[in-house]
N, C-alpha and C positions, 0 to 999 in steps of 0.2 A: 547568183543570189540577187533578188530584187531589193529595191530601196527600202521597202517596208520591213523586210527581214533584217536589213542592216540597222535600221532605226531601233528595232526591238532588241537587237544584240547590244547596241550602244546603251540603251536604257537599262538593260539588265546589268551591264558592266558598271554603270553608275551606281546602281543599288548595291552591288557587291562591294564596291570601294567605300561607299558611305557607311555601310554596315561594319566593315572591317575597321575603318577609322574611328567610328564611335566606340567600338569595343576596345581598341588600343588606347584611346584617350581615357576610357574608364579605368583601364589597367595602369596607365602611366599618365596621370593628369598633368604632370610637369612637362610632358612632351606635346601638349596640345598646340602650343604656338609653332613648334617645329613641324608638326604634321600639317598645320595650316599653310606653312611656307613651301610645302612639297605637293603641289597639285598633280593629278594624273592626266594623262592624255593617251589617245589611241595611237597605235603605231602599225604600219603596214608590214613591219618586220616581225618575224616570229620571236617569241620569248619576252623577256622583261629587261628594262634598262633604266638607268637614272643618270642625269647629267647636271644635277644641282638646281636646275630650274623646274624640272618636273620628272615624275616617274612615268615611264611609258610601258604600255602593254599591248599585246596582240589579242584582240577580243576572244578568239576561239581558245587560246591558251589560258586566258584568265577564267573564262567560264568553265572550261574543262577541269582545270586544277581545283577550282572552288567546289565543283560537283564531287570530285574525288576526296578533297580534304580542305575544308574551310580553314583549319588550323595552318595549313601550309601557306595559304594566301596571306593570312594575318601575320604569320612569321616572316614571310618574304617582304611584306610592306615595311615591317619594322627593320628588317635586314638592310633594305635600301636606305631608309632614313638614317640609320646608324652610319652607313658609309658616308653620308653627307656631313653628319655631325662630327665624325672623327676625321674629316677632311681627307679621306682616302682618295677623293677625286682630284685633289690638288697636290698630291705628294710628288716630289721630284722623281725623275726617271731612275729606275733601278737597273742594276746590271742584268738581273734575271726578272724580266717583267712578269713571267708566268708565276714564279714563286711569290712575287710581291702581291699579285692579285689573289693568290691562294691565302697568303698571310692575312690580307684584309678580310676575306671571307671567314677565316678561322677566328679572327679577333671579334667580329660582330656576333658570330654564332656562340662564342664563348660567353659573351655578355648575356645573350638571350637565354642560353641554357642555364646560366647561374640564377635566373629568376624563378625557375621551377614552377612555371605557370601552365596549368593543364590546357588552357585555350591556345597556347602556342606550341604545344607538344607535337612533334613530328618524329616518332621513334626511328632511331638509326643506331644500331649496335656499333657500327664502325666509328661514327662520329663521337659517341659517348666514350668509347674506349680510348680514342685519340686524345680527347679533351682531358680525360682522367690522367693519362700519362703526361700531359702538358702542364697539369696543375702545379703551380709554384715555380715553373720554369720561365714562362713568358706570358705577358698580358697584352701589350700593345701590338699593333701590326708590325712595327719596327722590330720588336723583340722576337716576335714569331718568325719574321723574315730571316733574322740571324740564325734562329734555331733551324729553319728549313735549309738554309744555304750550307749549314755545317754538315748536313747529310746524316745518314745512319738512322733514319726514322722509318717506321712502318705505319701504315701501308704505303703504297705507291702514290705518286702525285696524281695520277689519273683517278685512283680510287678516292683520294681525299677531295679532289674537285667534284666528283659525283656526290659526295656526302655533304659538302659545305657550300657549294655555289648555288646562287639563286638567279641573279641577273648576269648579263653577258659582259659587264665591265667595259663597255664601249664609252669610255670617259673622255675621249679626245675632244668632244664638243663642250666639255665643262668650261664655263666662262670664269676667268679669274675674278671678275667683278662680283660674283656671288660669294667668293671665299670669305670676304669680310663679314657678310651677313651670317654665314654658317659659323664663323668663329664667335660672333656675338651670341648666337643662339646656344652654342656649346657652353659658353660662360654662364649664360642665364640658366640653362638646364642644370649645370653642375651645382650652381648655388641653390636652385629650387629643390633639387633632390636631397641635398644635405641640410636643408633648412636655413642656409646662410643668405640666400638671395630672395628676391621678390617674385612670387609666382604669377604666371599669367600676364606677362608684360608685352607679349608679341601680338599685335592686331592681325586679324585675318583679312584676306581679300576675297573670301568666298561669298557666293550669293546663291540662294536656292529658294524654291517654293516649298513651304511647309505643307505636309499632307493634312487632309481633314482629320479631325480628332473629336471624339465625343467629350462633351462637357461633363464635369463632375457634379457632385451633389452639394458642394460647399455653399453655405448660405452667406453670400457676400452682403446681402441687404442687411442682415442682422449685425454683421461685423462693422459695416460702414456707418450704421445708424449712430454709433458712438461719436462720430465726427460731424454729424449734421447740425444745422441750426435752423431756427424758426424764422420765417419771414413770409410776407404776402406775395402771392404770385397770381398773374392773370389766369384764372381757371374757374369754370363754373362750379360753385359750391353746392352740389345737389344734396349733400347731407343735411344742410341747414335750411333747405328750401321747403316751405309749407305748401303742399298742393291744395289744401282746403281753401286758402285765401285766393290762390290762383284760379281755381275753378269757380269760386263765388263771383269774382270780377268778370270772368268770361260769360257767366250766365246772366248777370244783371246789366252789364254795360257793353255787351257785345264783344268786340275784340280788344277790350281794355282790361288786362288783368290787374288786380289790386297789388300784387307783388310779383316780382320777377326774380329768377335765380341770381345770387350774388356773382359778380364777375371776378371777385378776388377771393382767394382762399389761403388761410395760413397753413403752410406745410413745412415739414422738417426734411431738408435735403442737403446734399453736398453741392458746392459750387466749384471747388478746386480739388484736383487729385493728380498725382503722378503715378503712372504705371510703367514699369520698366521690365523688359524681358532679357534674359541672358541668352545671347546668340553665340556663345563661345563654342569651340570644337567639342567640349565635353558634354554638351547638350545635343542629343540627336535631333534630326529633323522631326521625328515623331513627337519628341518631348516639346520642341518649340511649337509644333502644331497644337499640342494640348494647351500650352500657355496662351496661344491665340484664341482658342476656344473659350478659355476662362475669361480672357479679356473681353471677348464679345458678350459673354454672359453678363459682365458688369455693365458695359456701356449700352447694351440693348434695352436695359430696364430703365424706363423714364422715371420710375419711382426712386431711383438712386440719386438723381441730379435735378437741379433747377433747369428750366428751359434754356437759360443762358449759363452754360457751364464752360469750364476751362480745364480740360484733361490733357496732360502731356503724355504721349505714348512714345517711349524711348527704347531703341534697340542698342544693346551694348555688349561687346565682348571684353576687351581691355581698353577700348576707346568708345566714345559715343559714335555709333555708326549711322543712326537715323533718328530724327525727332519729328513727330507729327502732332499738331495741335488739333484736338477734337473739341468742337464747340456745340455739337448737337449729335444725336444718334445717326442722323443722315450723313454727317461727316465721316463717321466710322464705317458705315456701310459702303460709302464711296471709296474710302481708303482700303478697305478689306478686299475689294475686287482686284486691286493692283499691287497689293503688298508683296514685297520681296524681302526675304530674310537676309540680312547683311551681317557679316562678321566671320565666325568660325575660327577665331584666333584664341588667344589666352583669355583668362577670366580675371577681371578686376572690377569690383563694384564701385570704387571711389570716383571714377569719371562721372557717373550719374549724379552722385551727391554734389560734386563740384559744379556740374551744369545747373542743378536745381538752385544751388547757392547763387549763381549768377542771375538766374531768373528772378530770384527774390530781391537781389540788389537793384535790379532794373524795375522792380515793382510789377513785373509781369505776373508773378504770383504774390498775392497780398496777404492771404490767410490760409496757407497750406497747413493742413493738419495731419496728413497721412501720405505715405508712399508705399505702393505695393511692388515688390520685386520678385518676379517669377524666375526661379533659378534652381540648379541642383545643389546650391549651397557651397560649392567647392571653389573658392577663389580668394582674392585679396579684399579685405574689409577695411573701411575707414578706421583710423586709429582713435578718433573721437566720435561719440554719438551725435546725431543731429538733434535739433530741438523740436522735431515733429516725430510722430510715431512711424516706424518703418517695419513693415511686415515682409519677411522673406517667405514666399509661398513655394513649397517644395512638393514634388510628387512623392507619395509614400514609398513607392518601390525603388526609386533611384536617388532620392535626396539624401543629403548629409546634414541632418539637424544638429549633430554634435559640433559642427563647425561654425554654426551661427553664434555671433557674440551675444553676451547677456543683455545688451541694450536693444537687440533686435527681437521682434516678436516672430515666432516661427509658426506658420500655418501649414497644414498638411492637406493635400487633395489627392 
């Protein structure tokens, strides 16, 4: 196989993984930080494996399985993540390692099966029958291990392994240094799922290029006009220019017009604005690409801003990942050529508001009237409203307007 074919396979695998992670984060938003902590990598060995640092796949196996059953890949991805969260990789040695591995597989599959989600459904009569018989008897891997070591169960170990196993359990390479991180993630996820913790507190380390996206039809000019103010700007005022006097002077005195166009014009425009985009794992690359297209739509129109403008463009998942100051449309065009989407972790909106607060304290922003936040709406909001208008801009198809607090304005594109 030549290099070009390998590159195409790698690119295809990347698309498959991103698509699966996006769907899983949509199904389980409280797991977005955990997914961000488990990147994927290629392996030269057949099958799938996880070591706490990353999940590994053999390209042909991933592509083939996804072609046969996308549900199986999504379910397998979640299966391996749960192994990490439940600390199966770091359990002490068991007398019967084979039964312990099987118990770990049954434990995570029991959790997945209990969700009853069609996009994770991989029908298996044997698996469902065994889980039904296990119901009420064992939940954790430790309890299931005790159940298995007691014997007297049907079907056989080989048949159960065929039904429950996804990865090959080569966990010997799992580093103990990662255990503390997964313990913390488990505590965070447990709190978020029950509503007792704070959602989206794990920053991501991912970076990717957003795809091109078509801009919507939302009229930002009409919306932003409410925050504009009137002032003179260096600009030819052709509306108030009288051509009759200009022409009269040119005819009677040669090249000396009686009146020339005014070099100043009173215009209503914005000078300061903050635009933030949600780069968390719950927003797909396609969604972020749409956010960038809408941002370009705002900044590319000179009618929105004075020539000397100050627009802060912020990328944030649960921490501020990148800040760029735009002072003119050319700055944005230059930045757009090299922009990288940074984040893919949990979702928390408060760091952006904290950052803006510091800019105002330093007088970097002197008269901020509005902040536009492009997001899916699912995350941690500030407990107190800011003293400037905040508009959360959501995609109609994937946004969660019901989660936007009453003090926030909800715009739909």
